[in-house]
N, C-alpha and C positions, 0 to 999 in steps of 0.2 A: 430516683426512678423515673422514666419518660413515660408522662402522659399526653395523649394528645388531646387537642382541644375538643371539647365534647361537642354535640351538632344534635339538634333538635331533631325530632320527626317533622317531615314536610308533606302537609295534607296536600289531597290530590286538588289541584286546580280545574273543577269542573269547567267553570265560566270560560277560562280561557281556553281549554279543549274544544268546547262546542263553537267557540268564534272560529279557532283555527280550521275546525272541520267545515263550516260553513262559507270561509273563506275559499279553501279548495278546492270547492265546486265548481267555484266559477274563474280558476286562473289557468294560464298557458302552463303546457307541460313543464317547462324550466321554473317557473315561479312556484307551481304546485309542488314542484320536485323539495323546494326548501321549506314548504308549509309541511308536508308529510314529514319532514327530517325534524322540525320542531315539535310537531306531535309525539313523533317517537322518544322524542326526548321527554314528553312531558308524561309518558306512560312508561318511562324506563324502570321506576323506582317500584312500579305497582303491577304491572300486566306485562310480561318477557312476551309474552306472544304479539300483542297488540304492536307494543315497541318493535318487534323482528318485522312485521307485516308492512308498518308503515314505511319503515328503513327500504325494505325490499321492493315496496312500488316506488319508491323516490328513485332508487338505483334504476330501474327499471326504465321510468320517465329521462334519469338524465342519460343513459344510454340511447335510448330513443331520439334524444335532443343532440347528441352528439356533444355534450357539454363534459368535458374532460375533468377540470376543478371540481364539479360537482358529482360527478363518479367517485371521484376521491374522496370527498365531504361524507358520501352517504357509506360507503365502506368503512371510514374511520367511525361513523356514527354507529353502525352497526357491531364495530370492533368495542366500543363503548358500554353497549348493551349486554354483549358476550361477557364482557370485564366485570361488569358490574353484578351479575350472575353466577360468577365464579365458574365460567368454562374459558380457560386460559387457551386451549389449544384453536378452538374458531375465533377467539379474539386476537391472538397473534397473526392468523391466516388472513384476516380483514386488513389489519394493520400493514401488512406485507401488501396485500392488494392496494391499500392505498397510496402507500409510498411513492413508487413510480409515477402515478396519476398526478398528484399534487406537485410532485417535482417537475413533472410535465407542463403541467399548467402554469408553474410560477417561473418557467426559466431561468434567468439571471436573475429576478427580482424577489425581493423578500414577500416571503408567504406567510400569512399569519395561520392558515390552516396547517401547514407543514409544519410550523413551529408547534401548533396544538397536539398533532399528531406524534411527535417526537415525546411532547412531555406526557400524554397519554400511555404512550408504548413504554416509556420510563417507569411510569407507577405501577404498570402492569407487571414488570418485571420483578420492580421490589417489592411491592406490597401483596401480590398473588403468587408469584413464584420465587421470592426471596432470593432472586439474582440481582445482588446489589451492584457487582461490577460489570454485568450487562447492561443495568440500567444507565450508569452514569454515561456513557457517550451519547444516549439519546437525550439525556436532560442537558448534556452540553450544547448540544444542535440547537434547542430550543431555547437557551441562555443568550446565545449568539445572535438568534433571529429577533428574539424580545428586545435585546438590549439596541440593534439596529434601527428597530422600527419605534424606540423610546417609548415600548409599555413596560416599565418598571416594575408594575405589581406582578404580572405574569413572570416577570426575571426574578424577583424576589422568589415567589413561589418555586421555579426550577431550581434556583441557587439553594434555597432550604431542601428539597428532596435531595440533592447530591449531596449536602452536608450530612444528612440523616444516613444515606448510602455508605458514605465514607466512615462516618461514626461506627456503624454495623460491620465493618470491614475492618475495625479496630485501626483505623488512619488517623487517628484523633486530632493531630496538628491541622493537617489537610482539611478535616471536617469543619474545624473552628475557624479557619479561614474561609471556608465558604459560608459559614452562619453570618461571619461580620460582613462579606458581601452581602448576602443577603438582607441584612438588617439596613446596610446604604440604599440599598435597590428600593425596598419599601418606603425608605423614607424621601428617597428621591419621588417615589410614585405617589406620595402623600396617601399611601393606604394604612391607615392605621391598624385595619384589624390584620393585614398582612405583616405588620411589624411585629404584633403582640404574636402571632403566630410562630415567627422566627424566634421571637425573644424567649417563648416557652420551650422551644426545641433546643435552643442553644443552652440557655442556664439549667435547664434539668439535665442536659449532658454532664455539667457540672456537677449536680448532685450525683450522678452515677459514677462519675470520675471520684468523688468523694468516698463514696461507698467502697470503693475498690483500694484508694490509697487516700487515708484520710488527711491531705494536706489542708491548712486552714484556709490558704487562698482561694482553692474552689470553692468552699462551703460561703467565705466573703463575698466572692463575684455571686454566685448564683443569690445569694439574700439579697446583695444590694439591686441586683437588674429585676428580681421578680418584686420587691418592692416598689422600682419604680415602675414595671407594668400595672401593677394592681393602681398605682396614683394617676397613671394615664387613663387607664377603665374609669376610674372614678370620674376624672376631669372631664371626659367626652364619654359618657355613656350612650348616646344617641350614634356615634360613629361606628360602634363594634356590636357584635353579638350577644345578647345576654350571657351565653356559655361561657364566655372568657373570664369573667368575674371569678366564680366558684372555681373553675380549673386551676387559676393563678393562686388563688387562695389555698388550695388543696397542696399545691407545690410548695408555697412559702410556708405554710404547717409545717411540711416534712422536713425540709431544711430548719427551722425554727428548733425541731424536736430533735435533729442532728447535733444542734449547739446548744441544745440543754436549756432552749429558753420555754420551759415546759408551759406557762400562761399565756404567751403570746400564741402557741402554737395552738393551744385549746381555744382562744379566741377565735382565729383564723379558721379553724375547723368548723366552730357553731357556725359561723358566718356564710363558709362553704355550703355543710350541711341543710342550712336553712334555706339557702338559694337552690340547690339542689333539689331539695325535696319538692319544690314550689313548681320548679321546671320539669321533674319529673326525669332527672339524669339518674338513672339507677347504677350505673355502672361509675359513677363518680363517688356515689353515696359508699359503695363496697370500699374504695378507697380510703375514704375519710374515716370510716369506723375501723378499718385494719390499723391505720395510722393513731387514730385514738386509742384502740387497746394496747396498742406498744406504749403509747405514753404514757396510760393511767397504770397499766404493768409498771414500769420502770421506775414510777412512785410508791408502788406497793397498793395501788387504791381498787376498792372492791369493782369500783365502777369499771374496771377493764373488761371483766367478763359479761358485761352488758353490752358492751361496744364489741366483743367478739360476737356475741350472737348476732347481733344487727348486720355485721361484716358478713356472717355466715348467711341471711337472709337475703342479702343482697349479690351474693356471690354470682348465680347464673347469669347476672346482667354483665358481667366483664368475659372479656376474652380470655384464651388459654394462658395466655402469658401472666396477664394482670392476674387469675386464680393462683398461679403459683408463688408470684409475688406476696399477694395477701394471707396464702396459707402458711406462708415461712414468716412471715410478720406475726400470725397469730399462734403458731408452735412456740415463738420466741416468748411472747407476753406470755402464755401459760406457764413456760419455763421457768419465767422470774417468777412467777406468783407459786412457783413449786406444786403445781398443778398438772402433775406427770401423766396420768392417764388421757386428757386432753390434748396435752402436749405431743406426747406419743401419736396419738391418732392424727393431728393436724401435720405432723413429719411424715406421717405414713402419705398421708393425702399430697403432700407436697412431694415426696418423692414418685408418687403416680403420675402427678399432674407435668415434673420434669421428666420423666420416661416419656409420656405422651407428646410432650413437646419436641423431645429428640426424635421419636418417629414420625412425627408431623414433618421436622425439617426434613428428614430421611424421604419421607414421601414426596414432600415438594421437591426434594431434588429428583428423585426418581422420574416424576413428573415433567419437571423440566427436561429433564435430559431426553425423556421419551417425545416432547413435544418437538425438541430439534431435530430429533430424528425423524418425526413424523412429517417437519418442514422441509427437510433437507431430502427427505423421499419423495415428498409431492415436486418439490422444484425438478429433482431430476426425473420425475414423472412427466413434468409439464415440459421440459427441455426434450425430452423423448419425444413427446407428440409434437412439438412443435417441430423439431427433427423430422419426424415421418410426416407432418402434414407440409412442410418445405419439400420435403423428397417427392410426395405423391403431386404437388403443385409443379413441381419440375418436370416430373414424369406427364402427367397431364401435358406441359408444355410442349414436351419433346414427342409425345404422341402428335399432338397437332401439327406439330414442326413436321414431323415425318409423314405425314398426310400431305400438307402442305407442299412438299417437297415432290412427294409422288406425283402429285397432281400435276405440278408444275413441270417434272420429269416428261411426263406423258404427253403435255404441250409441246414442251421442247423437243421431244421426239420425232412427233408428227411433225414440227416446221421444220426440224433439222434432217428430215428424210430427203429432201429436195436438194439440200448443198452439201451432202456428202461425198457427192462425184466431184463438184468442184474443190470441196475441201481437200479431197483425194490427189488432185491434178495441182492444186497449189502447194501441197505438203512434199509430191515428188519433185515439182519444180525447185522448192526451196532445200529439199535434200541434197540436190544435185548442186544446187548453187554453194550449200555448206560443205558439201564434199571438195567441191572446187576450191574455195576459201581454205579448207583445212589443208587440202595438198598443197596449195601456195604458200601457207604458213609453215609447213612442215620443208617446204624447200628453201623458205627463207629461213628458217630456225638452221637447217644444215649449213648454208651457206654461211650464215653467223656464225656458227661453232666452226666451221673450216677456217675462215677468216682468223678466228680468234687463236685457233691452232697454230696457223701459219706465222701470225704475229709473235706468239711463244715460241715458236720453233725459230723465227728469225733472230729475238732477242737472246735465246740459248745460244745460238751459231755467233753471234755478235760478242757474246759473254765469253764462249769458250775462243774463239779467233783472238780478243782482245788479250784474255789470259796468257793464251799460249804466245802470244805476239810479246808480252811483257816479259812471259818466260824465256822465251829465246835472247830477246835483248839483253836480258840480264845475263844469262850464259855467256853470250857474246860477248860482254863488257866484262863479266867476270875472267874470262878466258884470255881478253886479251890485257886485262888490268895482271894475270899472273904472268903472262910471257913477259911483259914490260917489266915486272919485277925481277927479271933474271937479270936484267941489264944493271951494268953497276950504277951504284946512287950518285957516283961523279957526276954523272951527266945531268945539267940543269935543265937542258931543254926538253926531258921528259916531263916534269912538274905540271905543266899548264895541259899535257895529256891526261894525267892522273887526276886530275882536279877537273875536267871534263867528264871523265868515266864516273867517277865519284856523284856527280851533279846529276848526269842521266840514271845514275842506280836510283836515286831519292826524287825522282821527277815527280813532283805534285800533279802535272796534267794527266799523267799514265794512272795514278791514282784515281783522281776525278772520274776520268773516262770509264775506269773499272767500276767504281762503286756507280755511276750513272747505268751502265748494262747491267749491273747486279740486280739493281733494285728494280728495274724492269721486268726480269725474271723472278727475282722473289721480292714484292712488294713488302714493306712494313717490318722486314728483318732485323734492321739495323735498330728501328722505333724498339721492337719488342726486346731486342737483346738489352738496349740501353735501361729498360725498364728494371731489368733485373740486377744489374750493377752498373758500376762507371768503369768504364772502358777505354784503354788511349786507343788510337786510331791503328797502332800498329796490331793491339789485340781483336781490335773489329776485322780488319783484314785477316787476320788469323782465323777468326771466326767464319767469315766468308769463304775461305778457301775450305775450310772442314766442310761447309753446307756443300761445296761444289764435289766434295768427296776427294780431294787432292790428296797425295801422298806427304810423308814427312820430307823426303827429298825437295819435291816441287815447290812444296811450300818454303822451303827454305832457299831454294833459287830464287823464288818471287820476292822473299823478304830480304834477300842479301845477306844471310847468317848461315851458320854451320847447323846442321841437323840437330847436333846435341843441344842448342839453344831452342830447337822447334819443340823438344820434349820438354826441357825446363819451362819454356814458355805455356806448354800446354798442362804440367802441373800448376802452375800461379795461375791460368785462368780457371782451373776446377777451384783453387781456393776462391778466387774472387768471387765465382758463382755459387760458394758455398754446397759444392756437390759433395757426397759423399764418397768414398772410395769403390762402393758397390756400382755406383751408376758412372756408365762409360761416356766420356766425352762427346763422342762423335757422333752417339746416338741421341745423346741429349741435343745437339747443334741441329740434326735433324729435323727434329720435332718440335721446333720453335717454328 
């Protein structure tokens, strides 16, 4: 069973309030705002109206002084008042107002106020709205800030709250890891009271686990560390609040009951009950009598009914969850005593309480979702108002700008009336000059185009002439060689003539001269063609002749081959260029 450490009621410190009120009348706005916030804190548990009034006055002073951090702190204090009085919606809204102000004031520095804000925010989500998952990110932010500032006591409180959130989310392993971190942080901070608070939550979690899964290790760990906590309290009674000892004794008694150490459990319960009675901690008395009733019933003692009656009398002092726990304990106690009528009555009451808890949980969920919807709706409204304000501001600036422009235009129009004629004359002169320049540019462009066309025509004529000369020369040499071949072979005097004819048919100078003229007319033709396939010199010439549109017979004369060889070369060239049968070679060459 998880028991929070009991806390005694705190009497209102009227002397401190009077002192703060006297000081506030003589201070400047900034200092007075801090004092009013402290006054609001003093009134918070007792007078909601005064606490809110002082906080709102402090906020107004902080706004007037332009103190951003103080404004954020005032919003956080307002949220604390609302949270204390279970007004979750206004509390969340106040925290959301505080966060950007405190963050802006902190900049890149660590901020104690920002860490406090996220801690309070996390507690609101966990304790008031049962939103454990939503509380963890805020608590983690406070943990990191407290750790960097070396405030280990506050860090331990945040880590303990995270562990409780995770435990209720049934993430037990993670929760225990955070409990251990919290205990370590409390030891580093030298806070025995905070360490005991962590130990109480941590090892009572083991008791709850034992109730679900009775492993001896869980019970052993709980008993050992609860005994350690009792020993620490007895050794250092001045360092801790007096409520810690009866709380630890109650939890230790419950552990001993489960361990069937009834005499020890009874002893711890009597001591805890005596202390709780003297301190007026009625909720702890209800738990003590509930445990005692179960213990006595286990041993079939008649004292069980008296303990059950005491538990019933103190039952209104505990919260709904604890009432359900105690009702179940009393039902089991009466059942062990075979007192079926009260056992049935307490079972019915337990069922009602359990249903009430479920209904409250559902109501909290609905309230949380409603608050989230309202917050998001307010954010949307705020953004819409901000956009509208921005639009109106820009509209006003536009109107002022247009008015200024109209005034300036009127002045400019008055001044420009004297200059219009001069400007018109200058524009006319300029347009004439521009027209003249345009005509000259047009003439120059035409001359350049004509010159380029003449150069192209000249190169084309040179290419055609060179090709025709080469063709005529080859035709002449071929005809001459044919005539000489009619002469009997016995004539040795004709061999030099045949050799000379063959040399002239294959003269490289003619080929180079042709290539020079061809590239002048068709630049990059050979380069583009070579990129498609690796072609021989003869094949390149063949492609050039095709590009010029020469017939097969003309190409045969130029290449000194038969027309049939030209057609065979065309077929091989298509293969090298990897052209399909549907593609015409001449058309393909013309498009390169």
